[in-house]
C-alpha positions as CSV (number, residue, x, y, z in Angstrom):
1,X,-0.2,-0.2,-0.1
2,X,1.3,3.5,-1.2
3,X,0.5,5.0,2.2
4,X,1.3,2.4,4.3
5,X,-1.5,1.1,6.6
6,X,-3.4,4.2,6.8
7,X,-4.8,2.3,3.6
8,X,-5.5,-1.4,4.9
9,X,-9.0,-0.4,6.0
10,X,-10.2,0.4,2.3
11,X,-7.7,-1.9,0.7
12,X,-9.3,-4.9,3.1
13,X,-13.0,-3.6,2.0
14,X,-12.2,-3.7,-1.7
15,X,-10.9,-7.2,-1.6
16,X,-13.9,-8.4,0.2
17,X,-16.3,-6.5,-2.3
18,X,-14.1,-8.3,-4.9
19,X,-14.4,-11.7,-3.3
20,X,-18.2,-11.4,-2.5
21,X,-19.1,-9.3,-5.4
22,X,-21.5,-12.0,-6.8
23,X,-23.8,-11.9,-3.5
24,X,-23.4,-8.2,-2.5
25,X,-27.0,-6.9,-2.3
26,X,-28.7,-10.1,-3.1
27,X,-28.2,-11.8,0.5
28,X,-24.8,-10.5,1.8
29,X,-24.0,-7.2,3.5
30,X,-20.1,-6.8,4.1
31,X,-18.5,-4.1,6.0
32,X,-14.5,-4.9,6.5
33,X,-14.5,-8.7,8.4
34,X,-18.3,-8.2,9.6
35,X,-20.7,-10.4,7.1
36,X,-23.9,-10.1,7.4
37,X,-26.1,-12.9,5.4
38,X,-29.8,-12.2,5.3
39,X,-32.8,-14.6,4.1
40,X,-36.5,-14.9,4.1
41,X,-36.8,-18.6,4.9
42,X,-34.6,-20.9,6.6
43,X,-34.1,-22.9,3.4
44,X,-32.8,-19.7,1.8
45,X,-30.3,-19.0,4.8
46,X,-28.9,-22.5,4.5
47,X,-28.6,-22.3,0.8
48,X,-26.9,-18.5,1.6
49,X,-24.6,-19.8,3.9
50,X,-23.3,-22.6,1.8
51,X,-22.7,-20.3,-1.0
52,X,-20.8,-17.6,1.2
53,X,-18.9,-20.6,2.7
54,X,-17.6,-22.1,-0.5
55,X,-16.2,-18.8,-1.7
56,X,-14.4,-18.0,1.4
57,X,-12.8,-21.5,1.1
58,X,-11.8,-20.9,-2.3
59,X,-10.2,-17.8,-1.5
60,X,-8.6,-19.5,1.6
61,X,-10.7,-17.1,3.8
62,X,-12.2,-18.7,7.4
63,X,-14.7,-17.4,9.2
64,X,-14.2,-18.0,13.3
65,X,-16.6,-20.1,14.6
66,X,-16.6,-18.6,18.5
67,X,-17.5,-15.0,16.6
68,X,-20.1,-16.4,14.3
69,X,-23.8,-16.7,14.9
70,X,-26.6,-18.4,12.9
71,X,-30.0,-18.2,12.2
72,X,-30.9,-15.2,14.0
73,X,-34.2,-13.3,14.0
74,X,-32.4,-10.3,15.0
75,X,-28.8,-9.3,15.2
76,X,-26.1,-6.7,16.3
77,X,-24.5,-4.9,13.2
78,X,-22.3,-1.5,13.4
79,X,-23.8,-0.4,16.1
80,X,-27.6,-1.2,15.6
81,X,-30.2,-3.9,15.8
82,X,-31.0,-5.5,12.6
83,X,-34.7,-7.6,12.4
84,X,-37.7,-8.1,10.4
85,X,-39.2,-4.9,11.8
86,X,-36.1,-2.7,10.9
87,X,-32.9,-1.0,12.1
88,X,-32.8,0.1,15.8
89,X,-30.0,1.6,18.1
90,X,-28.4,-1.3,19.8
91,X,-29.6,-1.0,23.7
92,X,-25.8,-1.5,24.7
93,X,-24.7,1.5,23.0
94,X,-27.0,4.0,25.3
95,X,-26.5,2.3,28.8
96,X,-23.6,4.4,29.5
97,X,-26.3,7.6,29.2
98,X,-28.5,5.7,31.4
99,X,-26.0,5.1,34.2
100,X,-25.1,8.7,34.5
101,X,-24.6,9.6,38.2
102,X,-27.3,12.3,39.0
103,X,-25.6,15.8,39.9
104,X,-25.3,16.9,43.4
105,X,-24.6,20.5,42.9
106,X,-24.7,23.5,40.6
107,X,-21.4,22.8,39.2
108,X,-21.8,19.4,38.2
109,X,-25.6,20.1,36.8
110,X,-23.6,23.0,34.7
111,X,-21.0,20.5,33.7
112,X,-23.5,18.3,32.4
113,X,-26.1,20.4,30.7
114,X,-23.1,22.0,28.7
115,X,-22.6,18.5,27.2
116,X,-25.9,18.1,26.1
117,X,-28.2,19.5,23.4
118,X,-32.2,19.2,23.9
119,X,-34.2,19.6,20.7
120,X,-37.9,19.5,20.8
121,X,-39.4,16.5,19.5
122,X,-41.5,17.5,16.1
123,X,-40.5,14.1,14.7
124,X,-44.0,12.8,14.7
125,X,-45.6,15.9,12.9
126,X,-43.0,15.8,10.5
127,X,-43.3,12.2,9.9
128,X,-47.4,12.7,9.3
129,X,-46.7,15.8,7.2
130,X,-44.5,13.7,4.8
131,X,-46.8,10.8,4.9
132,X,-49.6,12.9,3.9
133,X,-48.1,15.0,0.7
134,X,-46.2,11.7,-0.5
135,X,-47.8,8.7,0.3
136,X,-51.7,9.1,0.0
137,X,-53.7,8.3,-2.9
138,X,-53.9,11.9,-3.8
139,X,-50.4,12.6,-3.2
140,X,-49.6,9.9,-5.6
141,X,-46.0,8.8,-4.6
142,X,-44.5,12.0,-6.4
143,X,-40.7,12.7,-6.4
144,X,-39.0,14.8,-4.1
145,X,-39.3,18.2,-5.8
146,X,-43.2,17.7,-6.1
147,X,-43.6,16.8,-2.5
148,X,-41.7,19.6,-1.3
149,X,-43.4,21.8,-3.4
150,X,-46.7,20.9,-1.7
151,X,-45.5,21.1,1.8
152,X,-43.8,24.0,1.4
153,X,-46.9,26.2,0.6
154,X,-48.2,25.7,4.1
155,X,-45.4,24.8,6.3
156,X,-41.4,25.0,7.0
157,X,-39.1,23.5,9.4
158,X,-35.0,23.7,9.2
159,X,-33.6,21.3,6.6
160,X,-37.0,20.7,5.2
161,X,-35.6,19.8,1.8
162,X,-33.3,17.5,3.3
163,X,-35.8,15.4,5.2
164,X,-38.1,15.3,1.9
165,X,-35.3,13.9,-0.3
166,X,-34.5,11.5,2.5
167,X,-38.3,10.3,3.1
168,X,-38.8,10.0,-0.8
169,X,-35.8,7.8,-1.4
170,X,-36.4,5.7,1.5
171,X,-40.0,5.0,0.3
172,X,-40.5,1.2,-0.3
173,X,-43.6,1.8,-2.5
174,X,-41.4,3.8,-4.8
175,X,-38.4,1.6,-4.6
176,X,-40.7,-1.3,-5.6
177,X,-42.9,0.0,-8.4
178,X,-40.2,2.9,-10.2
179,X,-37.9,1.8,-12.4
180,X,-34.1,2.9,-11.5
181,X,-32.5,5.2,-13.4
182,X,-29.1,5.2,-12.3
183,X,-26.4,3.0,-13.1
184,X,-25.4,0.2,-10.4
185,X,-22.9,1.6,-8.1
186,X,-19.4,0.3,-8.5
187,X,-16.9,-1.1,-5.9
188,X,-14.0,0.5,-4.5
189,X,-11.1,0.3,-6.7
190,X,-7.6,0.7,-5.3
191,X,-5.0,2.4,-7.6
192,X,-2.4,0.3,-8.3
193,X,1.1,1.6,-7.1
194,X,3.4,2.1,-10.3
195,X,6.7,0.6,-10.5
196,X,8.7,3.9,-11.9
197,X,8.2,7.3,-10.6
198,X,6.1,9.7,-12.6
199,X,4.2,7.1,-14.8
200,X,1.0,7.7,-12.8
201,X,0.4,11.2,-11.5
202,X,-2.6,12.7,-9.9
203,X,-4.1,16.3,-10.5
204,X,-6.6,18.5,-8.5
205,X,-6.8,22.0,-7.2
206,X,-6.9,23.9,-4.2
207,X,-9.4,26.8,-4.8
208,X,-10.8,29.8,-2.7
209,X,-7.6,31.1,-1.5
210,X,-6.6,34.5,-0.3
211,X,-5.7,36.5,-3.6
212,X,-2.2,37.3,-3.8
213,X,-0.8,40.6,-5.3
214,X,-0.2,38.8,-8.8
215,X,-3.6,37.5,-9.0
216,X,-3.2,34.0,-7.8
217,X,-6.1,32.2,-5.4
218,X,-5.4,28.8,-6.2
219,X,-2.9,25.9,-6.4
220,X,-2.5,23.3,-8.8
221,X,-1.5,19.9,-7.1
222,X,0.2,17.5,-9.3
223,X,1.4,13.9,-7.3
224,X,3.5,11.4,-8.2
225,X,1.5,8.0,-7.1
226,X,4.8,6.0,-6.8
227,X,7.4,8.5,-5.1
228,X,4.8,10.8,-3.6
229,X,6.5,13.8,-4.8
230,X,4.4,16.6,-5.3
231,X,4.6,20.0,-7.3
232,X,2.4,23.0,-6.2
233,X,1.7,25.6,-8.7
234,X,0.3,28.8,-8.0
235,X,-2.4,29.7,-10.4
236,X,-6.0,31.1,-10.3
237,X,-9.1,29.7,-10.2
238,X,-10.6,31.2,-13.5
239,X,-7.4,29.8,-15.5
240,X,-8.4,28.2,-18.8
241,X,-8.0,24.6,-20.0
242,X,-5.2,26.3,-22.3
243,X,-3.5,28.0,-19.4
244,X,-3.5,25.0,-17.2
245,X,-1.7,22.9,-20.1
246,X,1.2,25.5,-20.3
247,X,1.6,24.9,-16.8
248,X,1.3,21.2,-17.0
249,X,4.1,21.2,-19.4
250,X,6.2,24.0,-18.0
251,X,6.4,22.9,-14.4
252,X,5.7,18.8,-14.7
253,X,6.4,17.5,-18.2
254,X,9.3,19.6,-18.6
255,X,10.9,18.2,-15.2
256,X,9.8,14.9,-15.0
257,X,8.5,13.5,-18.6
258,X,5.1,13.0,-19.8
259,X,3.1,10.4,-17.5
260,X,1.1,7.4,-19.2
261,X,-1.6,7.9,-16.7
262,X,-3.3,11.3,-15.3
263,X,-5.9,10.9,-12.4
264,X,-8.3,13.4,-11.7
265,X,-11.9,14.3,-10.9
266,X,-14.4,15.6,-13.4
267,X,-13.4,19.1,-13.5
268,X,-14.8,20.8,-16.4
269,X,-11.1,21.7,-17.5
270,X,-10.4,18.0,-17.6
271,X,-13.8,16.7,-19.4
272,X,-13.0,19.7,-21.9
273,X,-12.5,18.5,-25.8
274,X,-9.2,20.3,-25.8
275,X,-7.4,18.6,-22.7
276,X,-8.7,15.1,-23.8
277,X,-7.6,15.6,-27.1
278,X,-4.2,16.9,-25.8
279,X,-3.7,13.5,-23.8
280,X,-4.6,11.2,-26.5
281,X,-2.0,13.1,-28.9
282,X,0.6,12.6,-25.7
283,X,-0.5,9.3,-25.2
284,X,-1.4,10.0,-21.7
285,X,-4.4,7.9,-20.4
286,X,-7.1,9.7,-18.6
287,X,-8.4,8.0,-15.4
288,X,-11.1,9.9,-13.6
289,X,-12.2,9.4,-10.4
290,X,-15.8,9.6,-10.5
């Protein structure tokens, strides 16, 4: 791993996703070393267990029996309790708060109160409004924008748009009946460490900096994925793609050669026809992160 153990969790998660990719979101949820296998019936559960064990055995990975539990109606997972009735907070996680000692004087009370935030419980009312404007027959299970428009005519509360978005996207009926318009989410793909310096570089910008006297208010960052050597080049946030290309040639390619792979996000500068054609002529492969 190029950054040592700091990337160990991500690397291990990517490996588990790769090993169990055929069963993910079908009957398996995996988080690092925790594998949750779910089913509707006992026969399905046994079949899913056999599939998982066969894959693990093939990959020479072995589950520890003392840490495994089978055929449960509810199971603690990632700090919550998962059951047929939904996902709930694990009671063990709030036991410490229940055991707090009662304050004996004003100073202890002030110390306790400064660590607490009391928020009025308006959640039931919000839930009723969301159901009224989305779930009822007249509401018609519209999308988040139309649902928000209907509620906003008569009501308001902080972060209302976010709550409406979360409610609509988690609607079971909508998820079952409406077809998805998005591609299936990909798995985590770690970047391989190149064998030689300046073969693969990553490029991004640091913006919203205080403007210098010469007009610079951004930094173009170019990092070699092998040696971790970085070039930090002063520029300005409104620089054109042509100006960025000139900086790249004069401050990077001139010193280290033309890289074979360039990793970046989908900044308009990197998705422009000029940049793509330039990299094609140079023989540099563009690897965009998202």
